[in-house]
N, C-alpha and C positions, 0 to 999 in steps of 0.2 A: 328306443330309437337311436341310431348311430348319429354322432355329431357330424356336421359338415366337415369335409376334409380341409382343415385350415391350411395345411402345407401347400395346397393347390391354389389358394386364393390369391397369393402374391403373383404367381405365374399367370393366372387368369387376368388379374387387373392390368398387368403389363401388356398382355396380348390384346385385351380389348382396347387399351389406350392407343397402342400402335396399329391395331388391327393387322397384326403380323406376328406369327410365331417366331420368325427369324429375328426380327428386331427386339422382341421381348427376350429371346434367348441371349442376345448380345448384351442387353442391359443387365440381366440377372446372372450372367456368366454360366449359362446352361446351354444345352444343345436344343435345336428346334424340335427334335424328337422328344426331348424331355419336357419341354413346354406343352407339346401336343398331348403327351401322356397325362400331365397334370390337368389339362382342360378336359380330357376325356373322362378322367376319374370324377371330376366335378359334374360333368354332364350326366354320367351314370347315376350319381347320387341324387341329383335333382330330377332326373327323368325328363330333362328338357335339353334341346339342342341350343348351344350358345353360339356356335359358329357354323357356317356353311363352308365346307371344304371343297376346293376346286383345284384345277391344275396349277393356276398361277398364284395360289395362296388361299386365304380365308376371308370370309365376310361375316361380320357380326350379325346375328339375328336380332329381331326386335327384343326378344326375351333376354338375349345376351347383353344388349346395350342397357336395358333397364336394370338388370342385375349388376352389370359393371359399374353403373353410377352408384348403386347402394354399397358395393364392395369398396370403391374408391373413397367414398365418404367415411365408411367405417374404419378403413386402414388409416385415413388421414387423422381421424380423432385419436386412434391408438398411438400414432406417431407423435402427435402433439403432446399427449399425456406423458408418453415415455420420455420425450425431450425435457419437459418441465420437471419431471421427477428426477431425471438424471442430473439436470442443472442444479436443482435444490440439494441433491445429495452429495455432489462433488465440487460445488463452487460456492461454498458458504462465505459470506463477507467476513473480513477480519477486522475486529474492533480494537482500536488503540487509544488509550487515554494518555495524554502527553501534556507536560507543562508548556505554557504558551511560548516561552522563549525558545525551547528546543524545537517545537513544532514550526514556528515561523522562520527561525534562523538556520535550522539544520535539516529537519525532516522533510518539510514540504518542498524545498528546492530540489530534493533528490527523488521525490516520488515519481517524476516523469520517467526517470530511468527504470524504476521498478515496473511501471505500467507498460513500458516498451517490452520488457522481458517477460512479464506475466500479465498480459492484457485481460485474461479471464478472471483474475482475482480482484475483488472489490475491497478497497480499504476505507474504513470509516474512522475518522479521527474526532475525538471529543476532548474537552478539557479534563485534566487530571484533578483539578482543584486540590483538596488536601487529602485525597485518598491514598492509603498506604499499601493496598494490595489490589491486584486486578480483579479479584472476586468482589471486593468492596465497591469498585468502580463499575462492575458489571461488564468487563471487557476481557479480551483475550490477552492483551499485552498492556503493560503500564510502564511509562518512562517517567522517572522521578529523580530528584536531586537530593544529595546529602551523603553522609557516610554510608558504608555498606549496609543496606536495610535487611537483607535476608540471605539465607544460605544459597538459595537458587538465583539470586540477583546476578545479572551479567553486566559488567562495566562496559558502557558504550563509549563515553568520552570523559576526559578529565575535566574537572570543574575549576581548575586553577585559574585565578584571576590576576590580571596585571594592569597597571596604570596605562590607560589608552586614551588617545585623542585623535582628532583628524589631523592629516598632514598640514592642512591650512592653519589650524589652531597652533600647531607647534611652530610653524614659520612665523606667525604673528607674535608669539610669546616666548620664543626661545632666546638664548640657549637655555636648555633645562639639563643641567649636568649632574645634580645630586637630588636625592629624595626630598631634602628640606626645601628645594626650590619650588616644590608643588604647593607649599603652604600658602603662598601669596597668589596662587592662581585659582581658577574657577573649578572647584571640586563638585562633582555631581554624585548623587547618592541613590543607591538602589534599595528602597524600603526604609533603611535607617542609616545613620552615620557610622554605625559600628564597624562596618567593613574597612573603611578608611582608617579608623583608629587602630584596628588590628594590623593593618599593613604598615603604618608608620611605626608601630611598636617593634616590628621586625628590625628596624634600624635605630631603635632606642629613641625615637622622636615622640615625645609625650605632650607637646604643646597643644592647646585648644585649636580647633579647626574654625576657619571662617564659615559663616552661614552659607549654605548653598542649597540648590533645589533638591528635594527628595522626591523620587519617582516611585509610583506604586509597584512597578516591575521593570525588569531589564528591557523589555521591548520599548517602553517609553524612554528609558534613559539612553539607549543606544541611538534612538532617533535624534536626541539632543546632541550626542557626541558627534555623530556623522554631520550634523548641522553646524559644527564648529563652535558650540556653546560652552565647552569645558572638557574636563578630564574625568573619566569614570573607571572604576575597577571592573574590567570586562573578562568573562570567561573566554580565553583565547580560542578555544575549540569552536565557539559559536560565531567567531568573526574571522575565520580563516580566509574567506574569499576577499574581504576588504583589506586584510593584512597583505594578502598576495598581490592585489592590484594597487596597493599604495594609498588607498583612500584613508585607511586608519594606520596608526603606528603605535607600538608599545614603547613607553618611555624608559622602563626599567625591566630587567628580566626577572627580578625577585618576585616570586608568586606568593599569594595568600590562598587560603582555602585548599591547601594541598591534601587535606584529609577527605575531600569530597569528590564525588564523581556524578555523572549522569548515568543512572542504572536502568536496565531493562528487566522487568519482572514478568515472567510468563505465568499464565494461569496453570492450575494443576493438570488440566487436560486440554490439549490443543488439537484443532482440526489440522488436516494436512496443509491447508492454505495458511493457517496461522504459523505452523512450523516453518513453512517456506519463507514467510515474511520475517519471522524471528531471525532465521539464519541469514537472510539478506541484510537486515539491519546490522547484525554483528559484523558481516563482511564489509559493509560500507563504512562502519565506524573504524575498522582497522585501516582502511584506506585513508580516512580522514586523519588518523593518528600519525600515519607514516609520511604525511605531506610535509 
């Protein structure tokens, strides 16, 4: 038994919906004669009249209306299934594992710009924790901190840190003219006091430090700095907005952690969407660096 002429079903469905060969032809970019031929082929295969033809046009028969409803329903299911499959195949979410400070201070504020440019790409952000590779984190892309971790690692931002405080704190406690002046002020620490010890050693200052608050991560410390509670060693790349608007100031240009960066590590195989986001991150990081 021959199969139903599938090529004619779309023309028939449009004709039955409009009850007009002319309007169906305009919708499908065909001629009215072409739609008529498709319908006639279907009628011959079915052995049933689907339309009554007359001088002013056509009128659907009862059989035509009943068959038209079935065809519309079937084509609708096919269209939905095809759209879902196409979406699943071409718009896979991009997963990114990121250390918290970079996520909150740099990445998230810039995501809106990416969404405007690529509204169809979904980005999922998770904590990087102590994962060393994107495969270990189960993600497409990993952003981590430290010396160059792998041959395929892409440097996003410098991790150089400098003594930083709020403009209000500097006004209250200034003048601050030389590194040794910091020893009598409120030093804030990110995880340990080791970072400040290393920074002072650059100027051959080896005196013990006053006790000061130690914060579990940079996100907590920067909140204290912005609140005017003291001075912390901040990665200047992550506070560029506050430096630009004058909320925060760096007290000395001499940096520490010059051997470290924030790195982007891509997984071995990336989807097209992940490649787009990877390239976008690199582009945005270059803009941040050039500011």
